C-alpha positions in Angstrom: 12.2 -2.6 6.5 11.8 -6.3 7.4 11.2 -9.4 5.3 9.6 -11.6 8.1 6.3 -13.2 7.5 3.7 -13.0 10.2 1.9 -16.1 11.3 -1.3 -16.7 13.2 -1.7 -15.2 16.7 -0.3 -18.0 18.8 1.7 -18.3 22.0 2.4 -14.6 22.4 3.1 -12.8 25.6 3.8 -9.2 26.7 7.4 -9.5 25.6 6.4 -10.5 22.1 4.0 -7.6 21.9 6.6 -5.2 23.3 9.0 -6.4 20.7 6.5 -5.9 17.9 5.9 -2.3 18.9 9.5 -1.7 19.7 10.6 -2.9 16.3 8.2 -0.6 14.6 9.3 2.4 16.7 13.0 1.6 15.9 12.3 1.4 12.2 10.3 4.7 12.3 13.5 6.5 13.6 15.4 5.5 10.5 14.4 8.5 8.4 15.6 10.9 11.2 19.2 9.4 11.1 19.2 9.6 7.3 18.4 13.4 7.6 21.0 14.0 10.2 23.8 12.0 8.5 26.6 14.2 7.0 27.0 11.7 4.2 24.6 11.6 1.3 21.4 9.7 1.8 22.4 6.7 -0.3 25.8 6.6 1.4 24.0 6.5 4.7 22.1 3.5 3.4 25.4 1.8 2.6 26.6 2.2 6.1 23.3 1.0 7.4 23.9 -2.3 5.7 27.7 -2.5 6.0 27.8 -2.0 9.8 25.1 -4.6 10.4 26.5 -7.4 8.2 29.0 -8.8 10.8 26.2 -8.9 13.4 23.9 -10.8 10.9 26.7 -13.3 10.5 27.0 -13.8 14.2 23.3 -14.1 14.7 23.0 -16.6 11.8 25.7 -18.7 13.4 24.2 -18.4 16.9 20.8 -19.6 15.5 22.3 -22.5 13.5 21.7 -20.9 10.1 24.2 -21.7 7.4 26.2 -19.0 5.6 28.0 -21.4 3.3 27.0 -24.3 1.1 23.9 -22.6 -0.1 22.3 -24.1 -3.3 23.3 -22.0 -6.3 19.7 -21.2 -7.3 18.7 -20.1 -3.8 21.8 -17.9 -3.5 21.3 -16.3 -6.9 17.7 -15.5 -6.0 18.6 -14.0 -2.6 21.4 -11.9 -4.1 19.2 -10.7 -6.9 16.7 -9.7 -4.1 19.5 -7.9 -2.3 20.1 -5.8 -5.4 16.5 -4.8 -5.5 16.7 -4.1 -1.7 19.7 -1.8 -2.3 17.8 0.0 -5.1 14.8 0.3 -2.7 16.9 1.8 0.0 18.6 4.2 -2.4 15.2 5.4 -3.7 13.7 5.6 -0.2 16.6 7.5 1.4 16.7 10.0 -1.5 12.9 10.5 -0.9 13.4 10.9 2.8 15.5 14.0 2.1 12.8 15.6 -0.1 9.5 14.9 1.6 7.9 14.9 5.0 8.9 12.0 7.3 5.3 10.8 7.7 4.9 10.6 3.9 8.2 8.8 3.5 7.3 6.1 6.1 3.8 5.4 4.6 4.9 5.3 1.0 7.9 3.2 1.9 5.5 0.6 3.2 3.4 0.5 0.0 5.0 -2.8 -1.0 2.4 -4.5 1.2 -0.3 -3.6 -1.2 1.7 -4.3 -4.3 2.6 -7.8 -3.0 -1.1 -8.6 -2.5 -1.9 -7.3 -6.0 0.8 -9.5 -7.4 -0.6 -12.5 -5.5 -4.0 -11.9 -6.9 -2.6 -11.7 -10.4 -0.7 -15.0 -9.9 -3.8 -16.7 -8.5 -6.0 -15.2 -11.2 -8.8 -14.3 -8.8 -10.7 -11.1 -8.2 -10.0 -9.2 -5.0 -12.2 -9.8 -1.9 -14.2 -7.0 -0.3 -11.5 -6.1 2.2 -8.9 -6.1 -0.6 -11.0 -3.7 -2.8 -11.4 -1.4 0.3 -7.6 -1.6 0.9 -6.8 -0.6 -2.7 -9.4 2.1 -2.8 -8.3 3.6 0.6 -4.6 3.5 -0.4 -5.2 5.1 -3.8 -7.4 7.9 -2.5 -5.1 8.6 0.4 -2.1 8.6 -1.8 -3.8 11.0 -4.2 -4.5 13.4 -1.3 -1.0 13.3 0.0 0.6 13.6 -3.5 -1.8 16.6 -4.2 -0.8 18.2 -1.0 2.9 17.7 -1.7 2.4 19.3 -5.1 0.8 22.3 -3.4 3.7 22.7 -1.1 6.6 22.2 -3.5 7.4 20.2 -6.6 10.5 18.9 -4.7 8.2 17.4 -2.1 6.2 15.6 -4.7 9.4 14.1 -6.2 10.3 12.9 -2.7 6.9 11.2 -2.4 7.3 9.5 -5.8 10.8 8.3 -4.9 9.3 6.7 -1.7 6.6 5.1 -3.8 9.2 3.7 -6.2 11.0 2.3 -3.1 7.9 0.4 -2.2 7.6 -0.9 -5.7 11.3 -2.1 -5.7 10.8 -3.7 -2.3 8.1 -5.9 -3.7 10.6 -7.5 -6.0 13.0 -8.0 -3.0 10.3 -9.8 -1.1 9.2 -12.0 -4.0 12.8 -13.1 -4.7 13.6 -13.5 -1.0 10.7 -16.0 -0.6 12.9 -18.7 -2.3 15.6 -18.4 0.3 13.5 -17.8 3.4 13.1 -21.4 4.6 16.4 -22.7 3.2 18.6 -20.0 4.8 16.7 -18.6 7.7 16.1 -14.9 8.4 19.5 -13.9 9.6 21.4 -15.7 6.9 19.0 -14.2 4.3 19.7 -10.7 5.7 23.4 -11.4 5.6 23.5 -12.4 1.9 21.0 -9.9 0.7 22.8 -7.0 2.5 26.1 -8.2 1.1 24.8 -8.2 -2.4 23.4 -4.7 -2.0 26.6 -3.0 -0.9 28.2 -2.7 -4.4 24.9 -1.3 -5.8 24.7 1.4 -3.1 28.3 2.4 -3.6 27.7 2.7 -7.3 24.6 4.8 -6.9 26.3 7.0 -4.3 29.3 7.6 -6.5 27.1 8.3 -9.5 25.3 11.0 -7.6 28.5 12.5 -6.3 27.5 12.1 -2.7 29.8 12.6 0.3 30.6 9.0 1.3 32.7 8.9 4.5 31.0 10.3 7.6 32.8 12.9 9.7 30.3 12.3 12.4 29.6 8.5 12.8 26.8 8.9 15.3 23.9 9.1 12.8 25.0 6.3 10.5 25.8 4.0 13.5 22.4 4.9 15.0 20.7 4.2 11.6 22.3 0.8 11.4 21.5 -0.1 15.0 17.8 1.1 14.9 16.8 0.1 11.3 18.9 -3.1 10.8 19.7 -4.6 14.2 17.0 -3.5 16.7 14.2 -3.0 14.2 14.8 -6.1 12.2 15.8 -8.2 15.2 12.7 -7.4 17.3 10.4 -8.0 14.4 12.1 -11.3 13.4 11.6 -12.3 17.1 7.9 -11.2 17.3 6.2 -11.5 13.9 5.8 -15.2 13.8 3.5 -14.9 16.9 1.0 -12.5 15.3 -1.5 -12.5 12.5 -1.0 -10.0 9.6 -3.9 -7.9 10.9 -2.2 -7.4 14.2 1.1 -6.6 12.4 -0.8 -4.1 10.3 -2.2 -2.4 13.3 1.2 -2.3 14.9 2.6 -0.7 11.7 0.5 2.3 12.4 3.0 3.3 15.2 5.5 4.0 12.4 3.8 7.0 10.7 2.8 8.3 14.2 6.4 8.3 15.4 7.6 9.7 12.1 5.1 12.6 12.2 6.1 13.3 15.8 9.8 13.3 14.9 9.2 15.5 11.8 7.3 18.0 14.0 9.9 18.1 16.8 13.1 18.1 14.7 12.1 19.7 11.4 8.9 21.7 12.2 6.9 19.6 9.8 3.2 20.3 10.5 0.3 18.3 9.0 -2.9 19.9 7.9 -6.3 18.2 8.5 -6.3 17.1 4.8 -2.8 15.6 5.3 -4.1 13.7 8.3 -7.0 12.3 6.3 -4.7 11.2 3.5 -2.4 9.5 5.9 -5.3 7.8 7.7 -6.6 6.4 4.4 -3.2 5.0 3.4 -2.7 3.5 6.8 -6.2 1.9 6.7 -5.3 0.4 3.3 -2.1 -1.1 4.7 -4.0 -2.6 7.7 -6.8 -4.0 5.5 -4.4 -5.5 3.0 -2.4 -7.2 5.7 -5.6 -8.7 7.1 -5.8 -10.8 3.9 -2.9 -12.9 5.2 -0.2 -12.1 2.6 3.5 -11.5 3.4 4.1 -8.4 5.4 6.7 -5.7 5.0 7.7 -2.8 7.2 9.8 0.2 6.5 
């Protein structure tokens, strides 16, 4: 997931577009590494953050973003956001183990719709036509996917609900991170929020009795590189050049990649009804991003 905000389409070239697509593809590979890790899923999330933190510090320094001397109110807001980010990752990684990868990717991005709903509540205005369509498509699509998961196995339904919970928790992370976005810069923000999330993830992993130390470091290193460094890095580089609608369309590469990975690695096959449900949720995400609100990506 990323916390960058997309701007209007301006000054973009082929490299920016390649970075936008590449970032989404890298993020879509995250669930695969969670499944393959020989730690628990929450423990894998800990290593995802921990291994990336030194690089966030270096990138912040290289881009002139301060790590010290942060105003107390900003730092507290960012670290509180980091706690929600850790809870989001914990819930999402647990869900990844229990449901299909395509479902996990879509539901993990549901924060986009929740952020818009929160914005409408704060502004005290009724949704516009495209926002109504976005909410309706997402609700109907989610109902189809949840119903299909219930038909397959109750465990799969629990996985879907955990991924939806992750999207809900990510909304609070985004709202809290807004206060520190301009003061700190993206890399410094990622450094502090990741640092704040580490104790939470350790606590959740220990409470669940998960294996913590990997015996095979390849999946957790790959998870950190693809989800935190490459995925986040490419999107931080590209998102400011594109409108939310273009970002929403690019997001559709994530469920496509996740479905393909689930089919190749885990024999997860979608029925026509699953495909309809996923298409409706994806359409809702694209429409809601077209309203120009902050974007998220799993």
